[in-house]
N, C-alpha and C positions, 0 to 999 in steps of 0.2 A: 249592581248585579246584572248579569246577562239576561236575555229574554227567558221566560219560563221554559224549563226543559232543555236548555242548551249547555248547562254546566253539570258535570258529573263527578262523583267521587272516584277514587282510584282503585276501588275494590268491588267485587261482585261475588254472588253466591251461585253455584252451579250444581246440577245433578243431571245425570243421563239415564235414560231408559233403554237398555239393551238386554237381549236374552231373557225377556219377561220379568226384569226386575230393575228397580231404581238403585243407583249408586248412592253412597253417603254424600250428604251435602258438603261441598268444598268451597272455601273462600279463596279466590285467586285474584291477581291483578286484573283490572278492567282492560279488555283488549278484544280485537276482532276474533271471530270464529272462522274456521275454514270449513266450507260446505261444498260438497260435490255438486256439479251442475245439475244433476238429476235429483237433488234433494226434494222430498215430497212438498215441503212448505213453499218452495219456489214455483211449483207448478199448480198445486191444488189448494193453496191458501190455508193449510192446516196450522193455524196459529190463533192463539187467544192470549189475553193479557189482563192485568188489573192495574189499578192506580189507587194508592192509599198514602197516608202521611204519618210521619213520626214528628212529635213536637218536643222542644226543649222548654219545659216550664220555667217560671221565674226562679224556682229553687234549684234549678240545674238538672232535675230528673227528666228522663226521657219517657214519653208515652205514645203508644200507638192508638189509633182511633178505629174501632170496629173492624180490626183486621180479620177476625173470625168470619165475618160476613163476606169479606173479599175472598177469603179462602174457599168458602162454599160456592160462591159465584164462579170462581175460576174452575172448580171441579165440575160444576154444571156445564160450563162452556166447553171444557175438554171432552165431556161425555157427548155433547151435541156434535162436536167436530170429529168424533170417533178417534180421538187421541188417547194414548195411555193416560189414565186418570191418577194423578199423584194423590197419596193419602193426605188427609188434613194435617197429620203430624209432620209429614215431610215438607209440606208447604209452609207450615209455621216455622219449622226448623230453618228453612231457606230464608224466609223473611227476617227472622230474628238474627241469623248469622250475618246477613247483609247489612243490617242496621248496626249491630254491635261492632262490626269491623270498622265503622266510620263515625262513631259517636262524636268525635271531635269536630266533624264537619257539619254537624247539625246546627243551623243558625239560630240565633235568638228570635223570639217572637217579634213581629208576626210572621217571621219566616218559618220554614219547616223543611223536613227531608221528604221529598217525594219519592215513593217506592214503586217500582215497576216490575212485578213478577210477570214473566213471559214464558209461554210454552209453545214449542214449535215441533212439527213432525220432521224427523231427520233421516228417514229411510231413503236410500238412493234407489229409486224405482219409479220410472216414468210410466210404467204399465199399471201403477196402483191407483188409477183414477177412480176405480169403483170400490175402494176400501180405504180404511184409515191407515196411517203410518204405523208400522210395528216398532219403530224406534222414535225417541223423542228427546228433546233437550229442554230442561227447565233452567231458567236463569233469572236472577234478581239484580237489577241495577238501581242505583239511587242517585238522586239529583237534589242538591241544596237549592231551595227556591225562596224567593221573597214573596211579599204580598202580591197577589195577582192583580190587585187594584193599585199598583204603585203610582199610577197617574191620577188616582181618585176614582171613586165609583161613578160610573156614568150609565145612563139608560141606553140600552141597545135597540137597534132597529132590526126587525125580523121580516123577511119576505115569506108570505104564506104561499105555499105550493100545493095546490089541490089536485095535482095530476100525478106527480111522481111519488114513489115510495122510498123511504130511507133504507128499508131492508125488505126481504121477503117475509110473508106472513109466518109468524111463529119463530122466526130466526132473529128478530130484532132484540130478543132477550139475551142473545149471545154476545159477549164482548170480544168480537173478532175484528181483525183489521179489514176484512172484506166489507163489513158494514160501513166503515168510515170511508173506504175507497168508493163505494157505491154512491155516497152522498156528496163527494167532493166536487164533482163537476157542477152540481146545482148551486153549491155554496159559492164557488168561484164566480159563476155567472151572476149570482145575486149581488155580490160585492161590486162587480164591474158595471152592471146595468142599473142597479138601484141604490148603491151605497149601503147595502144591508150588511149587518154583522154575521147573520146566520139565516138559515132557512128553517121555517117551521113546516114540517111535512104533514100534509093533511090529505092523503089519497082518498078520492071519492068524497071530499068535503068533510072527512072525519079527522079531527085534530089528534095528532100523535105526539111527536117530539122533534127537536132539532137534530142536526147531524151529530152532535156530540154532547147533548145535555137534555134532561127532562124539562118540560114546560109546566109551570104552575101559575094559577090565577087566584087572586083573592078579591072577592066581591062582598063588601059588607063584612059579615061575620062568617062567611063561607069561603073555604079553600077548595078549589076545584082542580082536578088533574085527571088525565087519562088513566083508566084502570089498567092493571097489568093483565094482558091477555096473550103475551108472547110477541106482540108487535113492537113493544118498547123495552128499553133496558130497565130492569128492576134496580134503579139507582139507590145506592146506600145513603147518599146525601139526601135524595128524595125521601126515603123512608124515615130518615132522622128528622127532616123538616115536618113531615106529616105528624110524627109523634109530638114534636115540640109545639106544633100548631094546636093540637088537642090540649096540651098542657096549658097553653095560653088562652084557652076557651073558644078557639075557632072550631067550626063544624067542618069536618073533612068529608069531601065527596070524591070518591074514585069512580068516575063514570065515563061513558062514551058521550061526546058532544061534538057539535058541528061547527064549521067555520062561521056560519050565519049566527049561531048562538054566541060564539066567541066575540064577534064584531058587535053584537048587540050589548054584550056585557062590558066591553072594553072601556067606554067613556066613564063608567062608574067603578072602575076596578084598578087593581095593581097586578102586575105580572112579572115573573122572573124565571130565569133558567137555573137549574141546580146541578152541581157536579163536584167532583173531588177537587179539581184544580182551582176553580173560581169560587167554590162554595155556593154563592148565590149572586147572580148577575141580573139586575133589574132590566125590564123591558119597557121602553117608552113609546115605541111606534111599531105598528103592524102595517105592512104594505100588501095590499090585495088588489089584483087586477090593475096595477099601476097607480092605485090611490092610497095615500097614507091614512091610517086610522090611529089616532092618539089613544094611548092607554092612560086612563086617569088624567092627571095634569101633564103627562109626558115626562115627568121627572122620576125621582127615586121615591118609592112608596114607603110610608112610615111603618106599616105592618111588615113589609118585606124586610126592612132593616132591623126591625125588632126580632124577627126570626133569625136573621143572619147573626145578630149579636148573641142571641141565645145559643146558637150552635157553636160559634167560635168561642164563646165563654166556656163551654164544656171542653172543647178541644184544647184550649189554652190553659186550662186549670184555674179559671177565674170564677167558675160557677160550679155548684154541686152537680156531680154526675149521677143523677137519679136513676138512670137506665143501665148503668154498668157498661158503658160504651168504651171507656178508656182502659188501657192496660199498661202498667208500668213495666219497663224493662229491668 
């Protein structure tokens, strides 16, 4: 199978906002959009998106994982970007229509159908820098994906950046392309200069998250992660892991903490990144001021994998869904 996110189904769901109302969701062949060169999104980055998955369980049934949470987060992002906000009902209709149109393309486990709802401002008006777009396009595309760890789970190397910010204060909670673009240069330099996989942004020495995932640490019986204060994305995978950690008897701490504290904890800890695509990616090394700092034994932590197995067990229909996270189509 091609690299994650490069293969697409041949159908997508679409709805447009014009004249103060949304059109009915329509399923149409996947294809390019025609946009005027003055389209709002091309000049003022009026775009937000989500990422979620549908799974084909062993009995052949199709299940979404926490899609209502993705819907609410997309609505929050749209509001923050001053875009027309689709109703929860419209968004659910678009997601379900997109998935139901391509059920035959959903791979068997551990594969899944990755779902990307996207909202963009489409008003043709380059003078609208000081207000939101009055027109918008909502579309949902889907991508059959394999196991993100096709080459085996491996510990990642993170570069700690205590100067730059991933996003502006309070806007890190918005899932918008601008936040990813802002962190891209730092990530590319980290790979080229340090062989790092990602950058852990810690402006002013305060630990936040990486360019594309939340950061979580386990020390003994304590799970530690940055609290939600607007500067980081309220990850749905993050939230799921925190709940499962409590189910397994871990004590969860959502707190502010520093690079100095992180490095002091690292030798006796496990660490990982959480997100929809990779679910849980273990971290083996932190690089700070040119020096490597090993996390635990530098390998894949047992508690980390226990949490990953607990989460994928629910997503794949292998474990009881005690929290009502899965929805059958």
